[in-house]
Backbone as JSON, one array per atom type, in Angstrom:
{
  "sequence": "MRALGLVGVLLALLIVAWVAKDQLSVTQAHLPPVPGAGPANAAASVHDQAKQFEAQYKNAVDDAVKQNEKALKAAQ",
  "N": [[3.65, 36.42, -24.68], [2.68, 35.27, -22.36], [1.1, 33.28, -23.45], [2.99, 31.59, -24.53], [4.17, 30.61, -22.2], [1.99, 29.28, -21.1], [1.59, 27.31, -23.04], [3.94, 25.89, -22.7], [3.58, 24.89, -20.08], [1.32, 23.27, -20.46], [2.41, 21.44, -22.27], [4.35, 20.24, -20.67], [2.66, 19.06, -18.78], [1.3, 17.21, -20.4], [3.43, 15.52, -21.07], [4.13, 14.5, -18.55], [1.74, 13.16, -17.91], [1.71, 11.24, -19.94], [4.02, 9.73, -19.32], [3.3, 8.8, -16.78], [1.09, 7.24, -17.44], [2.33, 5.25, -19.0], [3.98, 4.08, -17.04], [2.07, 3.09, -15.23], [0.76, 1.22, -16.84], [2.79, -0.63, -17.29], [3.24, -1.51, -14.69], [0.77, -2.71, -14.1], [0.8, -4.77, -15.96], [2.76, -6.5, -15.06], [1.97, -7.55, -12.66], [1.37, -10.36, -10.65], [-1.26, -12.78, -10.97], [-3.81, -12.91, -8.53], [-4.69, -15.61, -6.59], [-8.01, -16.79, -6.41], [-9.23, -14.29, -6.4], [-11.7, -13.28, -7.21], [-14.82, -11.49, -7.8], [-16.68, -12.57, -6.03], [-15.18, -13.51, -3.93], [-14.06, -11.24, -2.9], [-15.05, -9.77, -0.65], [-14.76, -11.67, 1.38], [-12.04, -12.05, 1.26], [-11.05, -9.54, 2.05], [-12.06, -9.49, 4.61], [-10.68, -11.66, 5.74], [-8.07, -10.69, 5.53], [-8.26, -8.53, 7.28], [-8.71, -9.84, 9.7], [-6.28, -11.24, 9.9], [-4.46, -9.11, 10.05], [-5.33, -7.96, 12.44], [-4.72, -10.03, 14.24], [-1.91, -10.11, 13.98], [-1.27, -7.56, 14.91], [-2.2, -7.72, 17.54], [-0.49, -9.72, 18.53], [1.96, -8.39, 18.3], [1.6, -6.29, 20.12], [1.25, -7.75, 22.49], [3.77, -8.98, 22.66], [5.37, -6.71, 23.02], [4.45, -5.81, 25.49], [5.23, -7.96, 27.11], [8.03, -7.79, 26.83], [8.43, -5.33, 28.06], [7.59, -5.9, 30.65], [9.55, -7.8, 31.36], [11.81, -6.16, 31.28], [11.22, -4.39, 33.35], [11.21, -6.14, 35.55], [13.87, -6.94, 35.5], [15.1, -4.58, 36.12], [14.56, -4.24, 38.76]],
  "CA": [[4.58, 35.8, -23.77], [1.91, 34.38, -21.47], [0.64, 32.13, -24.22], [4.13, 30.68, -24.65], [4.3, 29.96, -20.9], [0.87, 28.36, -20.97], [1.87, 26.17, -23.92], [4.99, 25.11, -22.04], [2.99, 24.18, -18.95], [0.47, 22.21, -21.01], [3.29, 20.43, -22.84], [4.93, 19.5, -19.54], [1.58, 18.25, -18.22], [1.08, 16.09, -21.31], [4.56, 14.6, -20.95], [4.0, 13.81, -17.26], [0.61, 12.25, -18.02], [2.12, 10.14, -20.81], [4.96, 8.89, -18.57], [2.53, 8.13, -15.72], [0.27, 6.2, -18.08], [3.22, 4.16, -19.35], [4.41, 3.41, -15.81], [0.95, 2.32, -14.69], [0.49, 0.06, -17.69], [3.86, -1.61, -17.04], [2.99, -2.07, -13.36], [-0.4, -3.59, -14.19], [1.12, -5.93, -16.79], [3.68, -7.39, -14.37], [1.42, -8.04, -11.4], [0.92, -11.75, -10.75], [-2.67, -12.94, -10.63], [-4.08, -13.31, -7.14], [-5.6, -16.75, -6.63], [-9.28, -16.63, -5.71], [-9.54, -12.88, -6.23], [-12.87, -12.93, -7.99], [-15.74, -10.6, -7.09], [-17.38, -13.28, -4.96], [-14.25, -13.68, -2.83], [-13.48, -9.96, -2.51], [-15.42, -9.43, 0.73], [-14.14, -12.66, 2.26], [-10.61, -11.79, 1.25], [-10.83, -8.36, 2.88], [-12.33, -9.9, 5.99], [-9.55, -12.5, 6.17], [-6.92, -9.81, 5.71], [-8.48, -7.76, 8.49], [-8.48, -10.75, 10.83], [-4.85, -11.51, 9.97], [-3.83, -7.89, 10.54], [-5.7, -7.84, 13.85], [-3.94, -11.02, 14.99], [-0.52, -9.67, 13.98], [-1.18, -6.39, 15.78], [-2.35, -8.19, 18.91], [0.75, -10.41, 18.88], [3.01, -7.39, 18.47], [1.35, -5.59, 21.39], [1.54, -8.7, 23.57], [5.23, -9.13, 22.75], [5.92, -5.47, 23.58], [4.12, -5.8, 26.92], [6.09, -8.96, 27.75], [9.38, -7.24, 26.9], [8.41, -4.27, 29.06], [7.53, -6.56, 31.97], [10.88, -8.37, 31.61], [12.73, -5.06, 31.56], [10.91, -3.87, 34.67], [11.68, -7.13, 36.52], [15.33, -6.91, 35.49], [15.54, -3.32, 36.73], [14.31, -4.27, 40.2]],
  "C": [[3.87, 34.83, -22.83], [1.46, 33.13, -22.2], [1.76, 31.11, -24.36], [4.35, 29.93, -23.33], [3.2, 28.93, -20.69], [1.07, 27.11, -21.83], [2.94, 25.28, -23.3], [4.45, 24.28, -20.88], [2.11, 23.03, -19.45], [1.32, 21.09, -21.62], [3.92, 19.59, -21.74], [3.89, 18.59, -18.92], [1.3, 17.03, -19.1], [2.2, 15.06, -21.19], [4.46, 13.81, -19.65], [2.86, 12.8, -17.3], [0.98, 11.03, -18.86], [3.05, 9.19, -20.06], [4.22, 8.12, -17.48], [1.69, 7.0, -16.3], [1.14, 5.0, -18.45], [3.65, 3.38, -18.11], [3.28, 2.56, -15.22], [0.63, 1.1, -15.54], [1.55, -1.01, -17.5], [3.63, -2.28, -15.7], [1.83, -3.05, -13.4], [-0.06, -4.87, -14.96], [1.97, -6.94, -16.03], [3.16, -7.91, -13.04], [0.97, -9.49, -11.57], [-0.55, -11.85, -10.38], [-2.82, -13.44, -9.19], [-5.06, -14.47, -7.18], [-6.87, -16.48, -5.83], [-9.69, -15.19, -5.53], [-10.71, -12.44, -7.09], [-13.78, -12.02, -7.19], [-16.45, -11.28, -5.92], [-16.48, -13.4, -3.73], [-13.71, -12.36, -2.31], [-13.8, -9.63, -1.06], [-14.78, -10.41, 1.72], [-12.65, -12.41, 2.36], [-10.28, -10.59, 2.15], [-11.05, -8.7, 4.35], [-11.18, -10.74, 6.54], [-8.31, -11.66, 6.41], [-7.06, -9.0, 6.99], [-8.24, -8.61, 9.73], [-6.99, -11.02, 11.0], [-4.1, -10.29, 10.52], [-4.1, -7.7, 12.03], [-4.88, -8.8, 14.71], [-2.47, -10.61, 15.07], [-0.33, -8.49, 14.92], [-1.27, -6.81, 17.24], [-1.08, -8.89, 19.38], [1.88, -9.41, 19.13], [2.84, -6.63, 19.79], [1.66, -6.5, 22.56], [3.05, -8.88, 23.77], [5.86, -7.88, 23.38], [5.64, -5.4, 25.08], [5.01, -6.79, 27.67], [7.52, -8.44, 27.89], [9.46, -6.16, 27.97], [8.38, -4.86, 30.46], [8.89, -7.17, 32.33], [11.87, -7.29, 31.98], [12.48, -4.48, 32.95], [11.38, -4.83, 35.76], [13.21, -7.11, 36.62], [15.85, -5.65, 36.2], [15.36, -3.35, 38.24], [15.4, -4.92, 40.95]]
}
């Protein structure tokens, strides 16, 4: 009886692995190529993304502070 349960679990695992493999291959096939994404540009690309994220975060914090200041002035 245990062997039958083990076979069922292994069969389910194989089915899940097969479906996951198919999904990942479809996802990889439909991704558009990233311009300039060669190995030489990888570090520069990550650095540029970090700078862009930092600037967006700083702008969001500045906007939140400005809104808070406006709300405090309006409440007075």
